[in-house]
The first five atom37 places (N, CA, C, CB, O) and aatype in JSON, in Angstrom:
{
  "aatype": [12, 3, 0, 0, 3, 9, 0, 15, 10, 9, 0, 0, 0, 7, 7, 7, 7, 9, 10, 10, 6, 10, 16, 11, 1, 7, 19, 7, 0, 10, 15, 7, 0, 7, 1, 11, 1, 1, 3, 6, 19, 3, 1, 0, 17, 11, 1, 16, 3, 11, 6, 0, 5, 1, 1, 1, 10, 9, 6, 6, 8, 0, 15, 8, 10, 1, 1, 9, 10, 13, 7, 0, 14, 4, 19, 3, 0, 0, 3, 9, 14, 14, 17, 14, 16, 18, 15, 15, 16, 3, 16, 2, 16, 10, 11, 6, 16, 5],
  "atom_mask": [
    [1, 1, 1, 1, 1],
    [1, 1, 1, 1, 1],
    [1, 1, 1, 1, 1],
    [1, 1, 1, 1, 1],
    [1, 1, 1, 1, 1],
    [1, 1, 1, 1, 1],
    [1, 1, 1, 1, 1],
    [1, 1, 1, 1, 1],
    [1, 1, 1, 1, 1],
    [1, 1, 1, 1, 1],
    [1, 1, 1, 1, 1],
    [1, 1, 1, 1, 1],
    [1, 1, 1, 1, 1],
    [1, 1, 1, 0, 1],
    [1, 1, 1, 0, 1],
    [1, 1, 1, 0, 1],
    [1, 1, 1, 0, 1],
    [1, 1, 1, 1, 1],
    [1, 1, 1, 1, 1],
    [1, 1, 1, 1, 1],
    [1, 1, 1, 1, 1],
    [1, 1, 1, 1, 1],
    [1, 1, 1, 1, 1],
    [1, 1, 1, 1, 1],
    [1, 1, 1, 1, 1],
    [1, 1, 1, 0, 1],
    [1, 1, 1, 1, 1],
    [1, 1, 1, 0, 1],
    [1, 1, 1, 1, 1],
    [1, 1, 1, 1, 1],
    [1, 1, 1, 1, 1],
    [1, 1, 1, 0, 1],
    [1, 1, 1, 1, 1],
    [1, 1, 1, 0, 1],
    [1, 1, 1, 1, 1],
    [1, 1, 1, 1, 1],
    [1, 1, 1, 1, 1],
    [1, 1, 1, 1, 1],
    [1, 1, 1, 1, 1],
    [1, 1, 1, 1, 1],
    [1, 1, 1, 1, 1],
    [1, 1, 1, 1, 1],
    [1, 1, 1, 1, 1],
    [1, 1, 1, 1, 1],
    [1, 1, 1, 1, 1],
    [1, 1, 1, 1, 1],
    [1, 1, 1, 1, 1],
    [1, 1, 1, 1, 1],
    [1, 1, 1, 1, 1],
    [1, 1, 1, 1, 1],
    [1, 1, 1, 1, 1],
    [1, 1, 1, 1, 1],
    [1, 1, 1, 1, 1],
    [1, 1, 1, 1, 1],
    [1, 1, 1, 1, 1],
    [1, 1, 1, 1, 1],
    [1, 1, 1, 1, 1],
    [1, 1, 1, 1, 1],
    [1, 1, 1, 1, 1],
    [1, 1, 1, 1, 1],
    [1, 1, 1, 1, 1],
    [1, 1, 1, 1, 1],
    [1, 1, 1, 1, 1],
    [1, 1, 1, 1, 1],
    [1, 1, 1, 1, 1],
    [1, 1, 1, 1, 1],
    [1, 1, 1, 1, 1],
    [1, 1, 1, 1, 1],
    [1, 1, 1, 1, 1],
    [1, 1, 1, 1, 1],
    [1, 1, 1, 0, 1],
    [1, 1, 1, 1, 1],
    [1, 1, 1, 1, 1],
    [1, 1, 1, 1, 1],
    [1, 1, 1, 1, 1],
    [1, 1, 1, 1, 1],
    [1, 1, 1, 1, 1],
    [1, 1, 1, 1, 1],
    [1, 1, 1, 1, 1],
    [1, 1, 1, 1, 1],
    [1, 1, 1, 1, 1],
    [1, 1, 1, 1, 1],
    [1, 1, 1, 1, 1],
    [1, 1, 1, 1, 1],
    [1, 1, 1, 1, 1],
    [1, 1, 1, 1, 1],
    [1, 1, 1, 1, 1],
    [1, 1, 1, 1, 1],
    [1, 1, 1, 1, 1],
    [1, 1, 1, 1, 1],
    [1, 1, 1, 1, 1],
    [1, 1, 1, 1, 1],
    [1, 1, 1, 1, 1],
    [1, 1, 1, 1, 1],
    [1, 1, 1, 1, 1],
    [1, 1, 1, 1, 1],
    [1, 1, 1, 1, 1],
    [1, 1, 1, 1, 1]
  ],
  "atom_positions": [
    [[0.84, -1.17, 0.0], [0.0, 0.0, 0.0], [0.89, 1.24, 0.0], [-0.96, 0.0, 1.22], [1.74, 1.4, 0.88]],
    [[0.7, 2.09, -0.96], [1.51, 3.3, -1.01], [0.73, 4.49, -0.46], [1.97, 3.58, -2.46], [-0.4, 4.34, -0.01]],
    [[1.32, 5.66, -0.51], [0.73, 6.86, 0.09], [-0.57, 7.25, -0.6], [1.72, 8.02, 0.02], [-1.48, 7.75, 0.06]],
    [[-0.68, 7.03, -1.88], [-1.9, 7.39, -2.6], [-3.06, 6.53, -2.14], [-1.7, 7.24, -4.12], [-4.18, 7.02, -1.99]],
    [[-2.81, 5.23, -1.91], [-3.88, 4.35, -1.42], [-4.34, 4.75, -0.02], [-3.41, 2.88, -1.42], [-5.53, 4.75, 0.27]],
    [[-3.39, 5.09, 0.84], [-3.73, 5.51, 2.2], [-4.52, 6.82, 2.17], [-2.44, 5.69, 3.05], [-5.5, 6.96, 2.9]],
    [[-4.12, 7.76, 1.33], [-4.83, 9.03, 1.21], [-6.24, 8.82, 0.69], [-4.07, 9.99, 0.29], [-7.17, 9.47, 1.17]],
    [[-6.42, 7.92, -0.26], [-7.76, 7.67, -0.79], [-8.64, 6.97, 0.25], [-7.69, 6.83, -2.07], [-9.84, 7.23, 0.31]],
    [[-8.06, 6.09, 1.06], [-8.82, 5.45, 2.14], [-9.27, 6.47, 3.18], [-7.97, 4.35, 2.81], [-10.41, 6.43, 3.65]],
    [[-8.38, 7.36, 3.54], [-8.72, 8.39, 4.52], [-9.82, 9.3, 3.97], [-7.47, 9.23, 4.9], [-10.76, 9.65, 4.68]],
    [[-9.7, 9.68, 2.72], [-10.71, 10.54, 2.09], [-12.05, 9.83, 1.99], [-10.25, 10.99, 0.69], [-13.1, 10.43, 2.21]],
    [[-12.02, 8.53, 1.66], [-13.26, 7.76, 1.55], [-13.93, 7.58, 2.91], [-12.98, 6.4, 0.92], [-15.15, 7.48, 2.98]],
    [[-13.16, 7.53, 3.97], [-13.71, 7.33, 5.31], [-14.13, 8.65, 5.96], [-12.69, 6.63, 6.19], [-14.49, 8.66, 7.13]],
    [[-14.08, 9.73, 5.23], [-14.49, 11.02, 5.79], [-13.35, 11.74, 6.47], [0.0, 0.0, 0.0], [-13.58, 12.66, 7.26]],
    [[-12.15, 11.37, 6.18], [-10.99, 12.0, 6.79], [-10.85, 13.46, 6.44], [0.0, 0.0, 0.0], [-10.29, 14.23, 7.22]],
    [[-11.36, 13.86, 5.28], [-11.31, 15.26, 4.9], [-12.11, 16.13, 5.86], [0.0, 0.0, 0.0], [-11.67, 17.21, 6.23]],
    [[-13.27, 15.66, 6.25], [-14.1, 16.39, 7.21], [-13.45, 16.44, 8.58], [0.0, 0.0, 0.0], [-13.5, 17.45, 9.27]],
    [[-12.86, 15.33, 8.96], [-12.17, 15.28, 10.25], [-10.98, 16.22, 10.25], [-11.71, 13.83, 10.56], [-10.74, 16.95, 11.21]],
    [[-10.22, 16.21, 9.15], [-9.06, 17.08, 9.04], [-9.49, 18.55, 9.06], [-8.27, 16.78, 7.76], [-8.83, 19.39, 9.68]],
    [[-10.58, 18.84, 8.38], [-11.09, 20.21, 8.37], [-11.49, 20.65, 9.78], [-12.29, 20.34, 7.41], [-11.17, 21.76, 10.21]],
    [[-12.19, 19.76, 10.49], [-12.62, 20.1, 11.86], [-11.42, 20.27, 12.78], [-13.56, 19.01, 12.42], [-11.4, 21.19, 13.6]],
    [[-10.44, 19.4, 12.67], [-9.23, 19.53, 13.48], [-8.5, 20.83, 13.19], [-8.29, 18.34, 13.24], [-7.96, 21.47, 14.09]],
    [[-8.48, 21.22, 11.92], [-7.83, 22.47, 11.54], [-8.58, 23.67, 12.14], [-7.77, 22.59, 10.0], [-7.96, 24.59, 12.66]],
    [[-9.92, 23.64, 12.07], [-10.71, 24.73, 12.64], [-10.46, 24.86, 14.15], [-12.21, 24.51, 12.37], [-10.28, 25.95, 14.68]],
    [[-10.47, 23.71, 14.82], [-10.25, 23.75, 16.27], [-8.84, 24.2, 16.61], [-10.52, 22.36, 16.88], [-8.63, 24.93, 17.59]],
    [[-7.87, 23.79, 15.82], [-6.49, 24.21, 16.05], [-6.32, 25.71, 15.88], [0.0, 0.0, 0.0], [-5.66, 26.36, 16.69]],
    [[-6.91, 26.25, 14.82], [-6.83, 27.69, 14.58], [-7.56, 28.44, 15.69], [-7.44, 28.05, 13.2], [-7.08, 29.48, 16.16]],
    [[-8.7, 27.91, 16.12], [-9.44, 28.56, 17.21], [-8.66, 28.54, 18.52], [0.0, 0.0, 0.0], [-8.67, 29.52, 19.26]],
    [[-7.97, 27.44, 18.79], [-7.18, 27.34, 20.02], [-5.99, 28.29, 19.96], [-6.69, 25.89, 20.23], [-5.65, 28.91, 20.97]],
    [[-5.36, 28.4, 18.82], [-4.2, 29.28, 18.68], [-4.6, 30.75, 18.74], [-3.48, 29.0, 17.37], [-3.86, 31.58, 19.28]],
    [[-5.77, 31.09, 18.21], [-6.19, 32.49, 18.2], [-6.84, 32.91, 19.52], [-7.15, 32.73, 17.06], [-7.04, 34.11, 19.75]],
    [[-7.18, 31.96, 20.37], [-7.8, 32.29, 21.65], [-9.28, 32.58, 21.52], [0.0, 0.0, 0.0], [-9.86, 33.23, 22.39]],
    [[-9.91, 32.12, 20.46], [-11.33, 32.4, 20.24], [-12.2, 31.79, 21.33], [-11.77, 31.88, 18.88], [-13.18, 32.4, 21.76]],
    [[-11.85, 30.6, 21.79], [-12.62, 29.96, 22.85], [-12.57, 30.75, 24.15], [0.0, 0.0, 0.0], [-13.58, 30.91, 24.82]],
    [[-11.39, 31.23, 24.49], [-11.22, 32.01, 25.72], [-11.99, 33.33, 25.63], [-9.73, 32.27, 26.0], [-12.6, 33.77, 26.6]],
    [[-11.94, 33.96, 24.44], [-12.67, 35.21, 24.25], [-14.16, 34.99, 24.4], [-12.36, 35.81, 22.86], [-14.85, 35.8, 25.03]],
    [[-14.66, 33.9, 23.84], [-16.09, 33.59, 23.95], [-16.47, 33.32, 25.4], [-16.44, 32.37, 23.06], [-17.51, 33.77, 25.87]],
    [[-15.62, 32.59, 26.11], [-15.89, 32.28, 27.51], [-15.91, 33.57, 28.35], [-14.83, 31.3, 28.06], [-16.75, 33.72, 29.23]],
    [[-14.98, 34.49, 28.07], [-14.95, 35.76, 28.78], [-16.22, 36.57, 28.51], [-13.71, 36.57, 28.37], [-16.76, 37.21, 29.41]],
    [[-16.69, 36.53, 27.26], [-17.91, 37.24, 26.9], [-19.11, 36.66, 27.66], [-18.14, 37.15, 25.38], [-19.95, 37.41, 28.16]],
    [[-19.18, 35.35, 27.74], [-20.28, 34.71, 28.46], [-20.2, 35.03, 29.95], [-20.25, 33.18, 28.24], [-21.22, 35.3, 30.59]],
    [[-18.99, 35.01, 30.51], [-18.82, 35.34, 31.92], [-19.26, 36.77, 32.22], [-17.36, 35.16, 32.34], [-19.91, 37.02, 33.24]],
    [[-18.92, 37.71, 31.34], [-19.34, 39.1, 31.53], [-20.86, 39.21, 31.49], [-18.7, 40.0, 30.47], [-21.45, 39.96, 32.26]],
    [[-21.49, 38.47, 30.58], [-22.95, 38.52, 30.48], [-23.6, 37.96, 31.75], [-23.44, 37.72, 29.25], [-24.58, 38.52, 32.24]],
    [[-23.06, 36.88, 32.29], [-23.6, 36.31, 33.53], [-23.4, 37.27, 34.7], [-22.94, 34.95, 33.84], [-24.29, 37.41, 35.54]],
    [[-22.26, 37.94, 34.76], [-22.02, 38.9, 35.84], [-23.01, 40.05, 35.78], [-20.59, 39.44, 35.78], [-23.53, 40.5, 36.8]],
    [[-23.28, 40.54, 34.55], [-24.28, 41.61, 34.38], [-25.65, 41.13, 34.84], [-24.34, 42.06, 32.9], [-26.37, 41.86, 35.53]],
    [[-26.02, 39.92, 34.45], [-27.32, 39.37, 34.83], [-27.42, 39.19, 36.33], [-27.55, 38.03, 34.12], [-28.44, 39.51, 36.93]],
    [[-26.35, 38.68, 36.95], [-26.35, 38.5, 38.4], [-26.46, 39.84, 39.13], [-25.1, 37.76, 38.84], [-27.14, 39.95, 40.14]],
    [[-25.77, 40.84, 38.61], [-25.81, 42.16, 39.23], [-27.22, 42.74, 39.15], [-24.8, 43.12, 38.56], [-27.72, 43.31, 40.13]],
    [[-27.86, 42.6, 38.01], [-29.22, 43.1, 37.85], [-30.18, 42.34, 38.78], [-29.68, 42.97, 36.38], [-31.05, 42.95, 39.4]],
    [[-30.02, 41.03, 38.87], [-30.89, 40.23, 39.74], [-30.69, 40.62, 41.21], [-30.62, 38.73, 39.55], [-31.66, 40.68, 41.97]],
    [[-29.46, 40.89, 41.6], [-29.2, 41.3, 42.98], [-29.87, 42.64, 43.28], [-27.68, 41.38, 43.24], [-30.47, 42.82, 44.34]],
    [[-29.76, 43.58, 42.35], [-30.42, 44.88, 42.54], [-31.93, 44.72, 42.64], [-30.07, 45.83, 41.38], [-32.58, 45.35, 43.48]],
    [[-32.49, 43.88, 41.78], [-33.93, 43.66, 41.8], [-34.37, 43.04, 43.13], [-34.34, 42.76, 40.63], [-35.4, 43.42, 43.68]],
    [[-33.59, 42.08, 43.64], [-33.94, 41.47, 44.93], [-33.89, 42.49, 46.06], [-32.99, 40.31, 45.24], [-34.74, 42.48, 46.95]],
    [[-32.89, 43.38, 46.04], [-32.8, 44.42, 47.07], [-34.01, 45.36, 47.01], [-31.51, 45.23, 46.9], [-34.56, 45.72, 48.05]],
    [[-34.41, 45.74, 45.82], [-35.57, 46.63, 45.66], [-36.83, 45.92, 46.13], [-35.72, 47.08, 44.19], [-37.66, 46.52, 46.82]],
    [[-36.98, 44.65, 45.77], [-38.16, 43.91, 46.2], [-38.19, 43.75, 47.72], [-38.2, 42.53, 45.53], [-39.25, 43.86, 48.34]],
    [[-37.05, 43.51, 48.31], [-36.98, 43.37, 49.76], [-37.35, 44.69, 50.45], [-35.57, 42.92, 50.2], [-38.08, 44.69, 51.44]],
    [[-36.86, 45.78, 49.91], [-37.17, 47.09, 50.48], [-38.67, 47.4, 50.34], [-36.33, 48.19, 49.78], [-39.3, 47.89, 51.27]],
    [[-39.22, 47.1, 49.17], [-40.65, 47.35, 48.95], [-41.48, 46.48, 49.9], [-41.05, 47.05, 47.48], [-42.49, 46.95, 50.43]],
    [[-41.08, 45.26, 50.12], [-41.79, 44.38, 51.04], [-41.75, 44.94, 52.46], [-41.21, 42.97, 50.99], [-42.74, 44.91, 53.19]],
    [[-40.58, 45.43, 52.84], [-40.44, 46.02, 54.17], [-41.36, 47.24, 54.33], [-38.96, 46.42, 54.43], [-42.0, 47.41, 55.37]],
    [[-41.4, 48.08, 53.31], [-42.27, 49.26, 53.36], [-43.74, 48.87, 53.43], [-42.02, 50.15, 52.14], [-44.52, 49.51, 54.13]],
    [[-44.12, 47.83, 52.71], [-45.51, 47.35, 52.77], [-45.87, 46.87, 54.17], [-45.74, 46.21, 51.75], [-46.96, 47.13, 54.67]],
    [[-44.92, 46.16, 54.81], [-45.18, 45.69, 56.18], [-45.34, 46.87, 57.13], [-44.04, 44.76, 56.66], [-46.18, 46.82, 58.03]],
    [[-44.56, 47.92, 56.94], [-44.7, 49.13, 57.77], [-46.07, 49.76, 57.54], [-43.57, 50.15, 57.45], [-46.74, 50.17, 58.49]],
    [[-46.49, 49.82, 56.27], [-47.81, 50.41, 55.96], [-48.94, 49.6, 56.59], [-48.01, 50.5, 54.45], [-49.89, 50.17, 57.13]],
    [[-48.84, 48.27, 56.52], [-49.89, 47.44, 57.11], [-49.97, 47.64, 58.62], [-49.64, 45.97, 56.78], [-51.05, 47.54, 59.21]],
    [[-48.84, 47.91, 59.24], [-48.84, 48.1, 60.69], [-49.15, 49.53, 61.12], [0.0, 0.0, 0.0], [-49.4, 49.77, 62.31]],
    [[-49.15, 50.46, 60.2], [-49.39, 51.87, 60.55], [-50.86, 52.09, 60.86], [-48.94, 52.8, 59.4], [-51.73, 51.67, 60.1]],
    [[-51.15, 52.73, 61.97], [-52.56, 52.94, 62.33], [-53.26, 53.99, 61.45], [-52.65, 53.36, 63.78], [-54.48, 54.02, 61.4]],
    [[-52.5, 54.83, 60.78], [-53.11, 55.9, 59.99], [-53.41, 55.48, 58.54], [-52.2, 57.12, 59.98], [-53.97, 56.26, 57.77]],
    [[-53.04, 54.24, 58.16], [-53.26, 53.78, 56.79], [-54.2, 52.59, 56.82], [-51.9, 53.4, 56.09], [-53.99, 51.63, 57.55]],
    [[-55.26, 52.68, 56.01], [-56.19, 51.58, 55.9], [-55.59, 50.51, 54.97], [-57.58, 52.07, 55.37], [-55.04, 50.85, 53.92]],
    [[-55.7, 49.25, 55.34], [-55.11, 48.17, 54.54], [-55.7, 48.09, 53.14], [-55.3, 46.83, 55.25], [-55.04, 47.65, 52.2]],
    [[-56.94, 48.53, 52.99], [-57.58, 48.51, 51.68], [-57.0, 49.55, 50.74], [-59.08, 48.73, 51.83], [-57.14, 49.44, 49.52]],
    [[-56.34, 50.57, 51.29], [-55.74, 51.62, 50.47], [-54.37, 51.24, 49.91], [-55.61, 52.9, 51.28], [-53.86, 51.9, 49.02]],
    [[-53.8, 50.17, 50.43], [-52.47, 49.74, 49.96], [-52.67, 48.94, 48.68], [-51.71, 48.89, 51.06], [-53.4, 47.95, 48.67]],
    [[-52.02, 49.35, 47.6], [-52.22, 48.63, 46.33], [-51.66, 47.21, 46.41], [-51.55, 49.4, 45.16], [-50.73, 46.95, 47.18]],
    [[-52.2, 46.31, 45.61], [-51.7, 44.93, 45.63], [-50.29, 44.85, 45.05], [-52.65, 44.0, 44.85], [-49.86, 45.71, 44.28]],
    [[-49.59, 43.81, 45.44], [-48.24, 43.58, 44.92], [-48.35, 43.3, 43.43], [-47.52, 42.4, 45.67], [-49.22, 42.53, 43.02]],
    [[-47.5, 43.91, 42.6], [-47.62, 43.69, 41.15], [-47.26, 42.25, 40.77], [-46.7, 44.67, 40.39], [-46.45, 41.6, 41.42]],
    [[-47.9, 41.78, 39.72], [-47.59, 40.43, 39.23], [-46.42, 40.5, 38.26], [-48.83, 39.8, 38.54], [-46.18, 41.51, 37.61]],
    [[-45.71, 39.41, 38.18], [-44.6, 39.32, 37.25], [-45.12, 38.82, 35.92], [-43.48, 38.39, 37.79], [-45.93, 37.89, 35.85]],
    [[-44.65, 39.44, 34.87], [-44.98, 38.96, 33.54], [-43.8, 39.25, 32.63], [-46.29, 39.61, 33.0], [-42.99, 40.14, 32.9]],
    [[-43.72, 38.49, 31.57], [-42.62, 38.65, 30.64], [-43.09, 38.27, 29.26], [-41.4, 37.79, 31.06], [-44.02, 37.48, 29.1]],
    [[-42.46, 38.84, 28.26], [-42.77, 38.44, 26.89], [-42.07, 37.14, 26.52], [-42.39, 39.54, 25.92], [-42.47, 36.47, 25.57]],
    [[-41.02, 36.79, 27.28], [-40.29, 35.55, 27.06], [-40.89, 34.48, 27.95], [-38.77, 35.74, 27.33], [-40.62, 34.45, 29.15]],
    [[-41.69, 33.61, 27.4], [-42.39, 32.6, 28.21], [-41.48, 31.45, 28.62], [-43.59, 32.05, 27.44], [-41.85, 30.66, 29.49]],
    [[-40.3, 31.34, 28.04], [-39.39, 30.24, 28.39], [-38.63, 30.51, 29.68], [-38.42, 29.99, 27.26], [-38.26, 29.56, 30.37]],
    [[-38.37, 31.76, 30.01], [-37.5, 32.04, 31.15], [-38.24, 32.49, 32.4], [-36.5, 33.08, 30.78], [-37.71, 32.36, 33.5]],
    [[-39.44, 33.03, 32.25], [-40.12, 33.57, 33.41], [-41.6, 33.25, 33.33], [-39.91, 35.1, 33.52], [-42.29, 33.69, 32.41]],
    [[-42.07, 32.5, 34.27], [-43.49, 32.19, 34.35], [-44.13, 33.17, 35.34], [-43.73, 30.7, 34.8], [-43.47, 33.68, 36.24]],
    [[-45.39, 33.42, 35.15], [-46.09, 34.3, 36.08], [-46.14, 33.6, 37.44], [-47.53, 34.67, 35.56], [-46.55, 32.45, 37.53]],
    [[-45.72, 34.3, 38.47], [-45.58, 33.67, 39.78], [-46.79, 33.86, 40.68], [-44.36, 34.2, 40.48], [-46.87, 33.22, 41.73]],
    [[-47.72, 34.71, 40.3], [-48.86, 34.92, 41.17], [-50.14, 34.68, 40.44], [-48.85, 36.31, 41.74], [-51.22, 34.81, 41.02]]
  ]
}
């Protein structure tokens, strides 16, 4: 078996696709594309976590204020508006909780 036979066997077995994929991954590893993508995803998660933390703080504060209003003798409980419901246009990530 000479080199031409081996090359034709590799090509017939899909070796060209494998070689192409290995080349793409090698170039990506050398250029740092994977690390850049991971950094981008990490930054997005940090932004999301920061926003969620702020939202939780605001909700906690609003809940505390509502409890003060319910306990205040000068405010009628019927005058306190109901807690808003959660809704989203993205039905996959947020279901209505109330």
